[in-house]
C-alpha positions as CSV (number, residue, x, y, z in Angstrom):
1,M,203.2,61.3,95.3
2,E,200.5,61.1,97.9
3,L,197.1,59.5,97.3
4,R,195.4,62.8,97.8
5,A,197.6,64.4,95.1
6,L,196.8,61.5,92.7
7,W,193.1,62.0,93.3
8,T,193.5,65.7,92.7
9,V,195.0,65.0,89.3
10,I,192.2,62.6,88.4
11,V,189.5,65.1,89.4
12,R,191.3,67.9,87.5
13,R,191.7,65.8,84.4
14,W,188.4,63.9,84.6
15,P,187.4,64.5,80.9
16,L,190.6,62.7,79.8
17,V,189.8,59.9,82.2
18,V,186.2,59.5,80.9
19,A,186.9,60.0,77.2
20,P,188.5,56.6,76.3
21,F,185.8,54.8,78.4
22,A,183.0,56.7,76.7
23,V,184.4,56.0,73.3
24,A,184.8,52.3,74.1
25,A,181.3,52.1,75.5
26,L,179.8,53.7,72.4
27,L,181.7,51.4,70.1
28,A,180.6,48.4,72.1
29,L,177.0,49.6,71.9
30,A,177.3,50.0,68.2
31,A,178.8,46.5,67.9
32,Y,176.1,44.8,69.9
33,T,173.0,46.7,68.7
34,L,173.7,48.6,65.5
35,A,176.1,46.3,63.6
36,G,173.5,45.0,61.2
37,A,172.8,48.5,59.9
38,L,176.4,49.4,59.4
39,P,178.6,48.9,56.2
40,G,180.5,45.7,56.1
41,S,184.0,47.2,56.6
42,I,182.9,49.2,59.7
43,R,181.0,46.2,61.0
44,G,184.2,44.1,60.6
45,L,186.3,46.6,62.6
46,L,183.7,46.7,65.4
47,F,183.6,43.0,65.6
48,A,187.4,42.9,65.7
49,A,187.4,45.3,68.6
50,F,184.4,43.9,70.4
51,P,183.7,40.3,69.3
52,Q,180.2,39.3,70.3
53,P,180.0,36.3,72.6
54,A,178.8,33.2,70.7
55,P,177.2,30.2,72.4
56,S,179.8,27.5,72.9
57,G,177.4,24.8,71.6
58,Y,174.5,22.7,72.7
59,S,174.2,20.4,75.7
60,T,171.9,17.8,77.1
61,A,171.7,15.8,80.3
62,M,170.0,12.4,80.4
63,R,169.0,10.5,83.6
64,Y,168.6,6.8,83.7
65,A,167.3,4.4,86.4
66,I,169.4,1.3,86.6
67,G,167.8,-1.9,87.6
68,Q,168.6,-5.6,88.0
69,P,165.7,-8.1,88.2
70,P,165.7,-10.0,91.5
71,E,166.8,-13.6,91.3
72,E,165.0,-16.6,92.8
73,V,166.6,-17.7,96.1
74,G,166.9,-21.4,96.6
75,S,168.9,-21.2,99.8
76,A,167.6,-22.4,103.1
77,F,168.8,-19.2,104.7
78,F,166.7,-16.2,104.4
79,E,167.9,-13.6,101.9
80,D,165.8,-10.8,100.6
81,P,166.2,-10.8,96.8
82,R,164.9,-7.3,96.5
83,Y,167.6,-5.9,98.7
84,K,170.3,-7.7,96.7
85,A,168.8,-6.4,93.4
86,W,168.9,-2.8,94.8
87,L,172.5,-3.2,95.9
88,T,173.5,-4.7,92.6
89,S,171.8,-1.9,90.7
90,E,174.0,0.7,92.6
91,Y,177.1,-1.2,91.6
92,I,176.0,-1.4,88.0
93,A,175.2,2.4,87.9
94,N,178.7,3.1,89.2
95,G,180.2,0.8,86.6
96,L,178.2,2.3,83.8
97,A,179.2,5.8,84.7
98,D,182.9,4.7,84.5
99,W,182.2,3.0,81.1
100,V,180.5,6.2,79.7
101,R,183.8,8.1,80.2
102,T,185.9,5.7,78.2
103,G,186.8,5.5,74.5
104,S,185.0,2.1,74.3
105,F,181.7,3.8,75.0
106,A,182.4,6.5,72.5
107,M,183.2,3.9,69.8
108,A,180.0,2.0,70.6
109,V,178.0,5.2,70.2
110,G,179.8,6.0,67.0
111,E,178.8,2.5,65.6
112,E,175.2,3.2,66.5
113,L,175.3,6.5,64.8
114,R,176.8,5.1,61.6
115,A,174.1,2.4,61.6
116,A,171.6,5.3,61.7
117,G,173.4,7.1,58.9
118,V,175.2,9.7,61.0
119,A,179.0,9.7,60.6
120,I,180.8,11.1,63.7
121,D,184.3,10.1,64.8
122,A,184.5,8.4,68.2
123,G,187.5,10.5,69.2
124,Q,185.5,13.6,68.7
125,L,182.6,12.2,70.8
126,Q,184.7,11.2,73.8
127,G,185.7,14.8,74.7
128,H,182.1,15.8,74.9
129,I,180.6,13.0,77.0
130,A,180.6,12.9,80.8
131,A,178.7,10.9,83.4
132,D,177.9,10.8,87.1
133,N,175.8,8.5,89.3
134,Q,174.1,8.4,92.7
135,R,172.9,5.1,94.0
136,S,170.8,3.6,91.2
137,L,170.6,6.7,89.1
138,L,173.0,7.4,86.2
139,V,173.3,10.8,84.5
140,V,175.0,11.2,81.1
141,Y,176.0,14.7,80.0
142,I,176.8,15.6,76.4
143,Q,178.2,19.1,76.4
144,N,179.2,21.8,74.0
145,W,178.3,20.0,70.7
146,P,178.1,22.4,67.8
147,D,175.0,21.0,66.1
148,A,171.6,20.5,67.9
149,E,170.3,17.8,65.5
150,Q,173.5,15.8,65.8
151,L,173.4,16.1,69.6
152,K,169.9,14.6,69.7
153,A,171.1,11.7,67.5
154,I,174.1,11.2,69.8
155,A,171.9,11.2,72.9
156,E,169.5,8.6,71.4
157,A,172.5,6.4,70.3
158,A,174.0,6.6,73.8
159,T,170.7,5.4,75.2
160,R,170.6,2.5,72.9
161,V,174.2,1.5,73.7
162,L,173.4,1.7,77.5
163,Q,170.3,-0.5,77.1
164,T,171.6,-3.1,74.6
165,R,175.3,-3.4,75.1
166,N,176.0,-3.1,78.8
167,R,176.4,-6.9,79.3
168,E,179.3,-6.8,76.7
169,V,181.3,-4.8,79.2
170,F,179.9,-6.3,82.4
171,P,179.1,-9.9,81.7
172,Q,178.5,-10.4,85.4
173,V,175.1,-8.8,85.0
174,G,173.9,-11.9,83.2
175,S,171.1,-11.2,80.8
176,G,171.8,-7.5,81.1
177,A,171.0,-4.5,83.3
178,V,167.7,-2.7,82.8
179,V,168.4,0.9,81.8
180,T,165.3,3.1,81.8
181,P,165.4,6.7,80.5
182,L,163.7,9.1,82.9
183,D,163.6,12.1,80.7
184,P,163.1,12.8,77.0
185,V,166.2,14.2,75.2
186,T,166.1,18.0,75.7
187,V,168.7,20.0,73.9
188,S,169.6,23.4,75.3
189,V,172.0,26.2,74.3
190,A,175.2,26.1,76.3
191,P,176.1,29.5,77.8
192,P,179.1,31.4,76.3
193,G,182.5,30.6,77.7
194,L,184.0,32.6,80.5
195,S,186.4,34.4,78.2
196,S,183.5,35.5,76.0
197,R,181.5,36.8,78.9
198,L,184.5,38.8,80.3
199,N,185.4,40.2,76.9
200,L,183.4,43.4,77.2
201,P,184.1,44.2,80.9
202,L,187.9,43.7,80.3
203,R,187.9,46.1,77.3
204,L,186.0,48.7,79.1
205,G,188.3,48.3,82.1
206,L,191.3,48.8,79.9
207,A,189.8,51.9,78.4
208,L,189.3,53.3,81.9
209,I,192.9,52.5,82.8
210,A,194.1,54.1,79.6
211,G,192.1,57.3,80.5
212,V,193.7,57.5,83.9
213,A,197.2,57.0,82.4
214,L,196.5,59.7,79.8
215,A,195.3,62.1,82.6
216,F,198.6,61.6,84.5
217,L,200.7,62.0,81.4
218,V,199.0,65.2,80.4
219,D,199.3,66.5,84.0
220,Y,203.0,65.6,84.1
221,L,203.7,67.4,80.8
222,D,201.7,70.5,81.7
223,P,204.1,73.3,82.8
224,T,201.4,75.2,84.7
225,V,202.2,75.9,88.3
226,R,199.0,75.9,90.4
227,N,200.0,76.0,94.1
228,R,202.8,76.7,96.6
229,A,203.8,73.0,96.8
230,E,204.5,72.9,93.1
231,L,206.7,76.0,93.3
232,A,208.6,74.5,96.3
233,A,209.1,71.3,94.3
234,L,210.9,73.4,91.6
235,G,213.3,74.8,94.2
236,L,211.8,78.3,94.2
237,E,211.3,80.2,97.4
238,V,207.7,81.4,98.0
239,L,207.6,84.9,99.4
240,G,203.9,85.3,99.5
241,E,200.6,84.1,98.2
242,I,197.7,86.1,96.9
243,P,194.4,84.5,97.9
244,K,191.6,84.2,95.5
245,S,189.0,87.0,95.8
246,R,185.5,86.1,96.8
247,R,184.3,87.2,93.4
248,A,186.7,84.9,91.6
249,A,186.0,82.1,94.0
250,S,182.2,82.5,93.4
251,G,182.6,82.6,89.6
252,R,182.4,86.4,89.4
253,G,178.8,86.2,90.7
């Protein structure tokens, strides 16, 4: 079938095309705006058909400046201790970022939390903690945590671990690197996941596809003959064709 013929079917059966889409749109509107005023059973059915996107959790990002105090230089050769301290701080920031991604860091944070009266498993923590660094700056991300208060406690515990226990992992820093938080802990709501955001458009798209399929099915089952081409397709010879009158074409006006 040519594309023009397909388009003709869609135009001729447009109410069937639009009907499933309109019903789906109305149900979605009811699920998102009127669900609270509906009976529980109806509300459950609406949420089953159009689940509302829920936030995937809470997230925070913490920036730290990493420093290393310059050492006294006793060599006869000139060496700028400040340059060496800057360079060392970059290496330390890179090492701390690698440490934050490990189970060792998650265990240390878990120990700090337990000392503060918050019991969270280290294995659960590790999957939510990430890190990055650029020169002497370290950024720690804690993502998609389900509880905002717990997330704040985790962030504070992570800061304490970075400040007080970095020399346990990197003894070469001597007395310890100086880790200075640059931002207060700010908890934000993480956006819904991609699948949740695409849920409604996909369902409306499926309703539109169902409407198009319904239109083609009804047109296929309809025995009405509308033009010369359809008669010829049935193997019947067309002897003549009576054109529409002007009155019929103009709607009997």
